[in-house]
MOPAC internal coordinates of N, CA, C and O (Angstrom, degrees):
PM7 1SCF
backbone

  N    0.0000 0     0.00 0     0.00 0    0    0    0
  C    1.4579 1     0.00 0     0.00 0    1    0    0
  C    1.5298 1   108.50 1     0.00 0    2    1    0
  O    1.2310 1   120.53 1   -53.90 1    3    2    1
  N    1.3055 1   116.59 1   126.10 1    3    2    1
  C    1.4624 1   122.30 1   176.87 1    5    3    2
  C    1.5268 1   108.79 1   -91.59 1    6    5    3
  O    1.2310 1   121.07 1   -44.74 1    7    6    5
  N    1.3189 1   115.55 1   135.26 1    7    6    5
  C    1.4650 1   121.08 1   173.62 1    9    7    6
  C    1.5216 1   106.51 1  -115.56 1   10    9    7
  O    1.2310 1   120.57 1   -66.85 1   11   10    9
  N    1.3294 1   116.52 1   113.15 1   11   10    9
  C    1.4608 1   121.44 1   176.81 1   13   11   10
  C    1.5240 1   107.34 1  -104.05 1   14   13   11
  O    1.2310 1   120.92 1   -77.59 1   15   14   13
  N    1.3275 1   115.85 1   102.41 1   15   14   13
  C    1.4661 1   120.08 1  -175.74 1   17   15   14
  C    1.5188 1   112.20 1   -62.14 1   18   17   15
  O    1.2310 1   119.85 1   153.97 1   19   18   17
  N    1.3227 1   117.90 1   -26.03 1   19   18   17
  C    1.4657 1   120.36 1   178.74 1   21   19   18
  C    1.5313 1   111.75 1   -65.79 1   22   21   19
  O    1.2310 1   120.33 1   157.46 1   23   22   21
  N    1.3246 1   116.98 1   -22.54 1   23   22   21
  C    1.4683 1   121.05 1   179.89 1   25   23   22
  C    1.5222 1   113.00 1   -91.04 1   26   25   23
  O    1.2310 1   120.25 1   177.65 1   27   26   25
  N    1.3167 1   117.13 1    -2.35 1   27   26   25
  C    1.4695 1   122.26 1  -179.45 1   29   27   26
  C    1.5246 1   108.88 1  -100.26 1   30   29   27
  O    1.2310 1   120.68 1   -47.71 1   31   30   29
  N    1.3093 1   116.31 1   132.29 1   31   30   29
  C    1.4655 1   120.76 1   179.85 1   33   31   30
  C    1.5305 1   110.32 1   -61.18 1   34   33   31
  O    1.2310 1   121.16 1   -43.96 1   35   34   33
  N    1.3181 1   115.39 1   136.04 1   35   34   33
  C    1.4567 1   120.64 1   179.21 1   37   35   34
  C    1.5230 1   110.24 1   -78.90 1   38   37   35
  O    1.2310 1   120.91 1   -49.60 1   39   38   37
  N    1.3286 1   115.86 1   130.40 1   39   38   37
  C    1.4625 1   121.79 1   173.71 1   41   39   38
  C    1.5241 1   107.39 1   -98.19 1   42   41   39
  O    1.2310 1   120.81 1   -41.30 1   43   42   41
  N    1.3210 1   116.06 1   138.70 1   43   42   41
  C    1.4639 1   121.64 1   177.84 1   45   43   42
  C    1.5253 1   107.10 1  -113.42 1   46   45   43
  O    1.2310 1   121.24 1   -62.28 1   47   46   45
  N    1.3280 1   115.23 1   117.72 1   47   46   45
  C    1.4619 1   121.40 1  -174.79 1   49   47   46
  C    1.5237 1   109.08 1  -115.84 1   50   49   47
  O    1.2310 1   120.11 1   -80.08 1   51   50   49
  N    1.3470 1   117.39 1    99.92 1   51   50   49
  C    1.4620 1   119.79 1  -179.82 1   53   51   50
  C    1.5258 1   111.48 1   -68.02 1   54   53   51
  O    1.2310 1   120.82 1   -41.42 1   55   54   53
  N    1.3137 1   116.04 1   138.58 1   55   54   53
  C    1.4645 1   123.43 1   174.76 1   57   55   54
  C    1.5320 1   112.07 1    46.54 1   58   57   55
  O    1.2310 1   120.94 1  -130.43 1   59   58   57
  N    1.3334 1   115.80 1    49.57 1   59   58   57
  C    1.4656 1   122.47 1  -176.89 1   61   59   58
  C    1.5271 1   110.59 1   -60.40 1   62   61   59
  O    1.2310 1   120.12 1   -53.47 1   63   62   61
  N    1.2940 1   117.37 1   126.53 1   63   62   61
  C    1.4736 1   124.52 1  -176.70 1   65   63   62
  C    1.5267 1   111.13 1    54.36 1   66   65   63
  O    1.2310 1   120.14 1  -149.43 1   67   66   65
  N    1.3390 1   117.34 1    30.57 1   67   66   65
  C    1.4581 1   120.97 1   178.99 1   69   67   66
  C    1.5158 1   114.35 1    84.20 1   70   69   67
  O    1.2310 1   120.22 1  -167.88 1   71   70   69
  N    1.3304 1   117.18 1    12.12 1   71   70   69
  C    1.4568 1   121.61 1  -179.65 1   73   71   70
  C    1.5131 1   112.81 1   -76.11 1   74   73   71
  O    1.2310 1   121.06 1     2.62 1   75   74   73
  N    1.3107 1   115.57 1  -177.38 1   75   74   73
  C    1.4623 1   122.96 1  -179.75 1   77   75   74
  C    1.5277 1   110.30 1   -94.56 1   78   77   75
  O    1.2310 1   120.85 1   -32.03 1   79   78   77
  N    1.3062 1   115.98 1   147.97 1   79   78   77
  C    1.4644 1   124.11 1   175.07 1   81   79   78
  C    1.5263 1   111.76 1    57.61 1   82   81   79
  O    1.2310 1   120.79 1    38.06 1   83   82   81
  N    1.3529 1   116.09 1  -141.94 1   83   82   81
  C    1.4652 1   120.81 1  -173.80 1   85   83   82
  C    1.5247 1   111.27 1  -119.00 1   86   85   83
  O    1.2310 1   121.40 1   -38.41 1   87   86   85
  N    1.3292 1   114.92 1   141.59 1   87   86   85
  C    1.4524 1   123.00 1   171.77 1   89   87   86
  C    1.5235 1   106.16 1  -104.57 1   90   89   87
  O    1.2310 1   120.20 1   -56.68 1   91   90   89
  N    1.3233 1   117.22 1   123.32 1   91   90   89
  C    1.4638 1   122.46 1   179.81 1   93   91   90
  C    1.5211 1   107.78 1  -107.88 1   94   93   91
  O    1.2310 1   120.96 1   -47.87 1   95   94   93
  N    1.3341 1   115.76 1   132.13 1   95   94   93
  C    1.4588 1   118.89 1  -176.70 1   97   95   94
  C    1.5196 1   111.49 1  -145.55 1   98   97   95
  O    1.2310 1   121.61 1   -31.41 1   99   98   97
  N    1.3066 1   114.52 1   148.59 1   99   98   97
  C    1.4613 1   123.24 1   170.12 1  101   99   98
  C    1.5234 1   103.85 1  -121.37 1  102  101   99
  O    1.2310 1   120.24 1   -58.07 1  103  102  101
  N    1.3428 1   117.15 1   121.93 1  103  102  101
  C    1.4587 1   118.74 1  -173.65 1  105  103  102
  C    1.5168 1   112.45 1  -145.75 1  106  105  103
  O    1.2310 1   122.57 1   -22.69 1  107  106  105
  N    1.3114 1   112.68 1   157.31 1  107  106  105
  C    1.4573 1   119.67 1   168.28 1  109  107  106
  C    1.5195 1   106.97 1  -123.12 1  110  109  107
  O    1.2310 1   120.96 1   -31.79 1  111  110  109
  N    1.3136 1   115.76 1   148.21 1  111  110  109
  C    1.4537 1   121.60 1   179.87 1  113  111  110
  C    1.5218 1   107.97 1  -136.05 1  114  113  111
  O    1.2310 1   121.15 1   -46.17 1  115  114  113
  N    1.3187 1   115.40 1   133.83 1  115  114  113
  C    1.4516 1   120.11 1   170.33 1  117  115  114
  C    1.5237 1   107.31 1  -133.06 1  118  117  115
  O    1.2310 1   120.08 1    12.33 1  119  118  117
  N    1.3156 1   117.46 1  -167.67 1  119  118  117
  C    1.4650 1   119.08 1  -176.32 1  121  119  118
  C    1.5266 1   112.41 1   -71.09 1  122  121  119
  O    1.2310 1   119.66 1   168.86 1  123  122  121
  N    1.3317 1   118.25 1   -11.14 1  123  122  121
  C    1.4525 1   121.41 1  -175.58 1  125  123  122
  C    1.5251 1   114.50 1  -105.99 1  126  125  123
  O    1.2310 1   120.08 1   143.36 1  127  126  125
  N    1.3398 1   117.45 1   -36.64 1  127  126  125
  C    1.4611 1   121.45 1  -173.55 1  129  127  126
  C    1.5249 1   112.54 1  -149.72 1  130  129  127
  O    1.2310 1   121.71 1   -24.79 1  131  130  129
  N    1.3235 1   114.33 1   155.21 1  131  130  129
  C    1.4550 1   122.25 1   163.42 1  133  131  130
  C    1.5303 1   104.18 1  -110.49 1  134  133  131
  O    1.2310 1   120.55 1   -57.59 1  135  134  133
  N    1.3281 1   116.55 1   122.41 1  135  134  133
  C    1.4571 1   122.12 1  -177.79 1  137  135  134
  C    1.5178 1   107.18 1  -120.45 1  138  137  135
  O    1.2310 1   120.35 1   -54.34 1  139  138  137
  N    1.3104 1   116.94 1   125.66 1  139  138  137
  C    1.4637 1   118.76 1  -174.02 1  141  139  138
  C    1.5154 1   113.50 1  -144.97 1  142  141  139
  O    1.2310 1   122.24 1   -26.44 1  143  142  141
  N    1.3219 1   113.32 1   153.56 1  143  142  141
  C    1.4571 1   121.43 1   166.18 1  145  143  142
  C    1.5205 1   105.29 1  -112.98 1  146  145  143
  O    1.2310 1   120.87 1   -59.71 1  147  146  145
  N    1.3183 1   115.95 1   120.29 1  147  146  145
  C    1.4563 1   120.57 1  -176.85 1  149  147  146
  C    1.5104 1   111.74 1  -113.51 1  150  149  147
  O    1.2310 1   121.85 1   -21.28 1  151  150  149
  N    1.3388 1   114.07 1   158.72 1  151  150  149
  C    1.4623 1   120.33 1   179.60 1  153  151  150
  C    1.5177 1   109.29 1  -141.56 1  154  153  151
  O    1.2310 1   121.45 1   -48.90 1  155  154  153
  N    1.3316 1   114.84 1   131.10 1  155  154  153
  C    1.4658 1   122.05 1   173.91 1  157  155  154
  C    1.5168 1   108.20 1  -121.52 1  158  157  155
  O    1.2310 1   120.13 1   -53.54 1  159  158  157
  N    1.3233 1   117.36 1   126.46 1  159  158  157
  C    1.4643 1   121.00 1   175.65 1  161  159  158
  C    1.5220 1   108.29 1   -73.11 1  162  161  159
  O    1.2310 1   119.47 1   -15.67 1  163  162  161
  N    1.3370 1   118.61 1   164.33 1  163  162  161
  C    1.4609 1   120.04 1   178.01 1  165  163  162
  C    1.5327 1   111.63 1   -52.80 1  166  165  163
  O    1.2310 1   121.01 1   -47.32 1  167  166  165
  N    1.3223 1   115.66 1   132.68 1  167  166  165
  C    1.4648 1   121.44 1  -179.45 1  169  167  166
  C    1.5127 1   114.56 1    85.93 1  170  169  167
  O    1.2310 1   119.52 1   170.98 1  171  170  169
  N    1.3209 1   118.52 1    -9.02 1  171  170  169
  C    1.4656 1   121.73 1   179.50 1  173  171  170
  C    1.5247 1   109.53 1   -84.72 1  174  173  171
  O    1.2310 1   120.98 1   -22.73 1  175  174  173
  N    1.3343 1   115.73 1   157.27 1  175  174  173
  C    1.4649 1   119.85 1   179.27 1  177  175  174
  C    1.5230 1   110.76 1  -152.13 1  178  177  175
  O    1.2310 1   122.19 1   -19.15 1  179  178  177
  N    1.3167 1   113.41 1   160.85 1  179  178  177
  C    1.4648 1   122.76 1   167.22 1  181  179  178
  C    1.5152 1   104.53 1  -104.01 1  182  181  179
  O    1.2310 1   120.43 1   -56.02 1  183  182  181
  N    1.3153 1   116.78 1   123.98 1  183  182  181
  C    1.4598 1   120.91 1  -174.45 1  185  183  182
  C    1.5205 1   113.54 1   -66.83 1  186  185  183
  O    1.2310 1   121.24 1   -15.34 1  187  186  185
  N    1.3179 1   115.23 1   164.66 1  187  186  185
  C    1.4625 1   122.54 1   179.75 1  189  187  186
  C    1.5278 1   109.60 1   -60.89 1  190  189  187
  O    1.2310 1   121.08 1   -50.01 1  191  190  189
  N    1.3184 1   115.53 1   129.99 1  191  190  189
  C    1.4635 1   121.16 1   177.43 1  193  191  190
  C    1.5201 1   109.31 1  -150.85 1  194  193  191
  O    1.2310 1   120.94 1   -27.82 1  195  194  193
  N    1.3253 1   115.80 1   152.18 1  195  194  193
  C    1.4546 1   122.43 1  -178.90 1  197  195  194
  C    1.5198 1   109.74 1  -102.26 1  198  197  195
  O    1.2310 1   121.04 1   -41.67 1  199  198  197
  N    1.3106 1   115.61 1   138.33 1  199  198  197
  C    1.4722 1   120.92 1   175.49 1  201  199  198
  C    1.5260 1   107.38 1   -91.50 1  202  201  199
  O    1.2310 1   121.05 1   -91.68 1  203  202  201
  N    1.3358 1   115.60 1    88.32 1  203  202  201
  C    1.4636 1   121.77 1  -177.17 1  205  203  202
  C    1.5216 1   112.24 1   -72.26 1  206  205  203
  O    1.2310 1   120.03 1   138.94 1  207  206  205
  N    1.3223 1   117.54 1   -41.06 1  207  206  205
  C    1.4680 1   121.03 1  -172.42 1  209  207  206
  C    1.5191 1   113.32 1  -115.37 1  210  209  207
  O    1.2310 1   119.72 1   179.39 1  211  210  209
  N    1.3288 1   118.13 1    -0.61 1  211  210  209
  C    1.4587 1   121.18 1  -176.28 1  213  211  210
  C    1.5236 1   109.52 1  -149.42 1  214  213  211
  O    1.2310 1   120.71 1     5.58 1  215  214  213
  N    1.3134 1   116.26 1  -174.42 1  215  214  213
  C    1.4584 1   122.74 1   175.89 1  217  215  214
  C    1.5252 1   107.47 1  -129.74 1  218  217  215
  O    1.2310 1   119.99 1    -2.45 1  219  218  217
  N    1.3292 1   117.62 1   177.55 1  219  218  217
  C    1.4574 1   120.53 1   177.12 1  221  219  218
  C    1.5221 1   110.09 1  -145.38 1  222  221  219
  O    1.2310 1   121.54 1   -44.62 1  223  222  221
  N    1.3236 1   114.66 1   135.38 1  223  222  221
  C    1.4511 1   123.01 1   174.16 1  225  223  222
  C    1.5225 1   105.92 1  -113.14 1  226  225  223
  O    1.2310 1   120.26 1   -56.55 1  227  226  225
  N    1.3240 1   117.11 1   123.45 1  227  226  225
  C    1.4567 1   122.11 1  -174.81 1  229  227  226
  C    1.5272 1   108.64 1  -126.57 1  230  229  227
  O    1.2310 1   120.20 1   -57.93 1  231  230  229
  N    1.3348 1   117.21 1   122.07 1  231  230  229
  C    1.4598 1   122.82 1  -178.81 1  233  231  230
  C    1.5245 1   108.82 1  -116.96 1  234  233  231
  O    1.2310 1   120.11 1   -57.54 1  235  234  233
  N    1.3196 1   117.40 1   122.46 1  235  234  233
  C    1.4611 1   122.05 1  -177.13 1  237  235  234
  C    1.5286 1   109.29 1   -81.08 1  238  237  235
  O    1.2310 1   121.30 1   -55.78 1  239  238  237
  N    1.3388 1   115.12 1   124.22 1  239  238  237
  C    1.4578 1   122.49 1   179.26 1  241  239  238
  C    1.5257 1   112.07 1   -92.77 1  242  241  239
  O    1.2310 1   120.67 1   138.75 1  243  242  241
  N    1.3440 1   116.32 1   -41.25 1  243  242  241
  C    1.4659 1   121.83 1  -178.26 1  245  243  242
  C    1.5157 1   109.08 1  -147.34 1  246  245  243
  O    1.2310 1   120.94 1   -30.45 1  247  246  245
  N    1.3279 1   115.81 1   149.55 1  247  246  245
  C    1.4542 1   121.25 1   173.81 1  249  247  246
  C    1.5199 1   113.08 1    90.35 1  250  249  247
  O    1.2310 1   122.00 1     6.34 1  251  250  249
  N    1.3313 1   113.77 1  -173.66 1  251  250  249
  C    1.4621 1   122.06 1  -179.72 1  253  251  250
  C    1.5162 1   109.07 1  -135.60 1  254  253  251
  O    1.2310 1   121.23 1   -24.09 1  255  254  253
  N    1.3201 1   115.26 1   155.91 1  255  254  253
  C    1.4472 1   118.96 1   179.77 1  257  255  254
  C    1.5099 1   111.80 1  -167.26 1  258  257  255
  O    1.2310 1   121.95 1     8.12 1  259  258  257
  N    1.3173 1   113.87 1  -171.88 1  259  258  257
  C    1.4526 1   122.88 1   179.71 1  261  259  258
  C    1.5193 1   108.43 1  -131.32 1  262  261  259
  O    1.2310 1   121.20 1   -46.18 1  263  262  261
  N    1.3240 1   115.32 1   133.82 1  263  262  261
  C    1.4578 1   121.41 1   172.55 1  265  263  262
  C    1.5236 1   107.13 1  -106.67 1  266  265  263
  O    1.2310 1   120.35 1   -53.71 1  267  266  265
  N    1.3178 1   116.94 1   126.29 1  267  266  265
  C    1.4635 1   121.70 1   169.70 1  269  267  266
  C    1.5200 1   104.95 1   -91.57 1  270  269  267
  O    1.2310 1   120.56 1   -55.04 1  271  270  269
  N    1.3312 1   116.53 1   124.96 1  271  270  269
  C    1.4582 1   120.60 1  -172.77 1  273  271  270
  C    1.5171 1   110.28 1  -144.20 1  274  273  271
  O    1.2310 1   120.75 1   -63.15 1  275  274  273
  N    1.3329 1   116.17 1   116.85 1  275  274  273
  C    1.4659 1   121.71 1   176.77 1  277  275  274
  C    1.5220 1   112.85 1    48.55 1  278  277  275
  O    1.2310 1   120.40 1  -135.62 1  279  278  277
  N    1.3124 1   116.85 1    44.38 1  279  278  277
  C    1.4595 1   121.64 1   175.71 1  281  279  278
  C    1.5218 1   114.93 1    86.56 1  282  281  279
  O    1.2310 1   119.86 1   178.19 1  283  282  281
  N    1.3232 1   117.88 1    -1.81 1  283  282  281
  C    1.4593 1   120.93 1   179.17 1  285  283  282
  C    1.5115 1   111.35 1  -119.19 1  286  285  283
  O    1.2310 1   120.72 1     1.44 1  287  286  285
  N    1.3225 1   116.23 1  -178.56 1  287  286  285
  C    1.4638 1   122.65 1   178.51 1  289  287  286
  C    1.5169 1   109.51 1  -125.35 1  290  289  287
  O    1.2310 1   121.08 1   -38.96 1  291  290  289
  N    1.3350 1   115.53 1   141.04 1  291  290  289
  C    1.4569 1   122.08 1   176.84 1  293  291  290
  C    1.5233 1   108.00 1  -129.40 1  294  293  291
  O    1.2310 1   119.98 1   -50.98 1  295  294  293
  N    1.3128 1   117.64 1   129.02 1  295  294  293
  C    1.4680 1   121.80 1   174.84 1  297  295  294
  C    1.5252 1   107.76 1   -79.88 1  298  297  295
  O    1.2310 1   120.62 1   -43.43 1  299  298  297
  N    1.3332 1   116.41 1   136.57 1  299  298  297
  C    1.4609 1   121.08 1   177.02 1  301  299  298
  C    1.5219 1   108.93 1  -126.78 1  302  301  299
  O    1.2310 1   121.48 1   -29.77 1  303  302  301
  N    1.3308 1   114.77 1   150.23 1  303  302  301
  C    1.4600 1   122.06 1   178.07 1  305  303  302
  C    1.5104 1   107.38 1  -153.19 1  306  305  303
  O    1.2310 1   120.75 1    -7.03 1  307  306  305
  N    1.3167 1   116.18 1   172.97 1  307  306  305
  C    1.4571 1   120.83 1   179.74 1  309  307  306
  C    1.5231 1   110.19 1   -51.72 1  310  309  307
  O    1.2310 1   121.33 1   -49.46 1  311  310  309
  N    1.3381 1   115.06 1   130.54 1  311  310  309
  C    1.4508 1   121.30 1   179.68 1  313  311  310
  C    1.5109 1   114.86 1    95.34 1  314  313  311
  O    1.2310 1   119.86 1   177.16 1  315  314  313
  N    1.3389 1   117.86 1    -2.84 1  315  314  313
  C    1.4573 1   122.25 1  -178.61 1  317  315  314
  C    1.5339 1   109.21 1  -103.70 1  318  317  315
  O    1.2310 1   121.56 1   -39.47 1  319  318  317
  N    1.3348 1   114.61 1   140.53 1  319  318  317
  C    1.4639 1   121.43 1   177.99 1  321  319  318
  C    1.5241 1   109.31 1  -111.77 1  322  321  319
  O    1.2310 1   120.35 1   -46.38 1  323  322  321
  N    1.3261 1   116.93 1   133.62 1  323  322  321
  C    1.4642 1   122.92 1   174.46 1  325  323  322
  C    1.5239 1   107.34 1  -113.63 1  326  325  323
  O    1.2310 1   120.75 1   -43.50 1  327  326  325
  N    1.3209 1   116.17 1   136.50 1  327  326  325
  C    1.4622 1   121.76 1   178.64 1  329  327  326
  C    1.5212 1   109.12 1  -121.18 1  330  329  327
  O    1.2310 1   120.87 1   -51.14 1  331  330  329
  N    1.3301 1   115.95 1   128.86 1  331  330  329
  C    1.4613 1   121.86 1   176.04 1  333  331  330
  C    1.5310 1   107.68 1  -116.55 1  334  333  331
  O    1.2310 1   119.66 1   -77.26 1  335  334  333
  N    1.3420 1   118.25 1   102.74 1  335  334  333
  C    1.4601 1   120.81 1  -178.88 1  337  335  334
  C    1.5289 1   112.73 1   -69.52 1  338  337  335
  O    1.2310 1   121.40 1   -18.57 1  339  338  337
  N    1.3050 1   114.93 1   161.43 1  339  338  337
  C    1.4646 1   122.21 1   174.81 1  341  339  338
  C    1.5323 1   109.20 1   -52.18 1  342  341  339
  O    1.2310 1   121.04 1   -44.81 1  343  342  341
  N    1.3474 1   115.61 1   135.19 1  343  342  341
  C    1.4519 1   121.34 1   178.98 1  345  343  342
  C    1.5169 1   114.54 1    89.94 1  346  345  343
  O    1.2310 1   119.80 1   177.04 1  347  346  345
  N    1.3323 1   117.99 1    -2.96 1  347  346  345
  C    1.4662 1   121.64 1  -179.03 1  349  347  346
  C    1.5257 1   110.33 1  -110.18 1  350  349  347
  O    1.2310 1   120.96 1   -16.28 1  351  350  349
  N    1.3291 1   115.76 1   163.72 1  351  350  349
  C    1.4642 1   121.81 1  -177.34 1  353  351  350
  C    1.5260 1   109.96 1  -120.11 1  354  353  351
  O    1.2310 1   121.59 1   -31.89 1  355  354  353
  N    1.3412 1   114.56 1   148.11 1  355  354  353
  C    1.4642 1   119.43 1   176.71 1  357  355  354
  C    1.5191 1   111.05 1  -155.17 1  358  357  355
  O    1.2310 1   121.69 1   -13.23 1  359  358  357
  N    1.3279 1   114.37 1   166.77 1  359  358  357
  C    1.4559 1   124.09 1   177.11 1  361  359  358
  C    1.5244 1   106.67 1  -144.98 1  362  361  359
  O    1.2310 1   120.18 1   -31.38 1  363  362  361
  N    1.3332 1   117.27 1   148.62 1  363  362  361
  C    1.4640 1   121.66 1   178.75 1  365  363  362
  C    1.5193 1   108.35 1  -121.86 1  366  365  363
  O    1.2310 1   120.75 1   -50.55 1  367  366  365
  N    1.3313 1   116.18 1   129.45 1  367  366  365
  C    1.4684 1   122.56 1  -177.22 1  369  367  366
  C    1.5190 1   108.82 1  -125.89 1  370  369  367
  O    1.2310 1   120.50 1   -49.58 1  371  370  369
  N    1.3258 1   116.64 1   130.42 1  371  370  369
  C    1.4578 1   119.50 1   171.78 1  373  371  370
  C    1.5233 1   106.48 1   -83.46 1  374  373  371
  O    1.2310 1   120.94 1   -78.01 1  375  374  373
  N    1.3228 1   115.81 1   101.99 1  375  374  373
  C    1.4646 1   121.38 1   179.81 1  377  375  374
  C    1.5241 1   111.38 1   -99.75 1  378  377  375
  O    1.2310 1   120.56 1  -172.74 1  379  378  377
  N    1.3300 1   116.54 1     7.26 1  379  378  377
  C    1.4599 1   121.15 1   179.09 1  381  379  378
  C    1.5149 1   112.05 1   -95.72 1  382  381  379
  O    1.2310 1   120.93 1     7.60 1  383  382  381
  N    1.3279 1   115.82 1  -172.40 1  383  382  381
  C    1.4643 1   120.65 1  -178.86 1  385  383  382
  C    1.5299 1   112.77 1  -108.55 1  386  385  383
  O    1.2310 1   120.33 1  -172.21 1  387  386  385
  N    1.3376 1   116.97 1     7.79 1  387  386  385
  C    1.4639 1   122.44 1   175.23 1  389  387  386
  C    1.5257 1   108.35 1  -129.02 1  390  389  387
  O    1.2310 1   119.95 1   -13.51 1  391  390  389
  N    1.3304 1   117.69 1   166.49 1  391  390  389
  C    1.4606 1   120.53 1   178.19 1  393  391  390
  C    1.5264 1   110.73 1   -57.08 1  394  393  391
  O    1.2310 1   120.91 1   -38.85 1  395  394  393
  N    1.3208 1   115.86 1   141.15 1  395  394  393
  C    1.4607 1   123.09 1   172.59 1  397  395  394
  C    1.5258 1   106.09 1   -99.55 1  398  397  395
  O    1.2310 1   120.67 1   -63.67 1  399  398  397
  N    1.3229 1   116.32 1   116.33 1  399  398  397
  C    1.4583 1   121.84 1  -177.42 1  401  399  398
  C    1.5196 1   107.75 1  -116.66 1  402  401  399
  O    1.2310 1   120.95 1   -47.95 1  403  402  401
  N    1.3286 1   115.79 1   132.05 1  403  402  401
  C    1.4577 1   119.58 1  -176.20 1  405  403  402
  C    1.5218 1   111.04 1  -142.58 1  406  405  403
  O    1.2310 1   121.65 1   -19.21 1  407  406  405
  N    1.3203 1   114.45 1   160.79 1  407  406  405
  C    1.4535 1   124.05 1   175.93 1  409  407  406
  C    1.5261 1   106.02 1  -113.50 1  410  409  407
  O    1.2310 1   119.97 1   -46.36 1  411  410  409
  N    1.3246 1   117.67 1   133.64 1  411  410  409
  C    1.4649 1   120.22 1  -178.76 1  413  411  410
  C    1.5184 1   110.43 1  -136.19 1  414  413  411
  O    1.2310 1   121.81 1   -34.02 1  415  414  413
  N    1.3389 1   114.13 1   145.98 1  415  414  413
  C    1.4560 1   121.77 1   173.47 1  417  415  414
  C    1.5142 1   107.22 1  -126.85 1  418  417  415
  O    1.2310 1   121.17 1   -51.49 1  419  418  417
  N    1.3340 1   115.38 1   128.51 1  419  418  417
  C    1.4639 1   122.16 1   177.58 1  421  419  418
  C    1.5234 1   106.75 1  -123.29 1  422  421  419
  O    1.2310 1   120.51 1   -78.47 1  423  422  421
  N    1.3573 1   116.63 1   101.53 1  423  422  421
  C    1.4653 1   118.97 1   179.04 1  425  423  422
  C    1.5344 1   110.78 1   -62.95 1  426  425  423
  O    1.2310 1   120.73 1   -42.83 1  427  426  425
  N    1.3141 1   116.22 1   137.17 1  427  426  425
  C    1.4561 1   121.35 1  -179.36 1  429  427  426
  C    1.5315 1   109.07 1   -92.61 1  430  429  427
  O    1.2310 1   120.41 1   -42.28 1  431  430  429
  N    1.3041 1   116.81 1   137.72 1  431  430  429
  C    1.4690 1   121.89 1   179.90 1  433  431  430
  C    1.5050 1   110.84 1   -91.18 1  434  433  431
  O    1.2310 1   120.10 1   180.00 1  435  434  433

């Protein structure tokens, strides 16, 4: 199955999970996974949230940012993968000066 994100309508989610500015995403969801390409402009973030029933795999395609994870900080950049297992909390912040673009998979339970 091919997923062409350019053919998927972009959703704009202001202050997603209590974050700053807008989170822009193109995603598909079925009973097994949520698959998305997300974009955060400079200064935008996805707020801290816990994955109670699922996990998340996030791969940075472009830009730089910071992940807050279990009380610590992780620098992310293009080519880096961040994993948030079930039961853990994280936040993603675009701390760079260009858009932070990432690919994420959230398996559905």
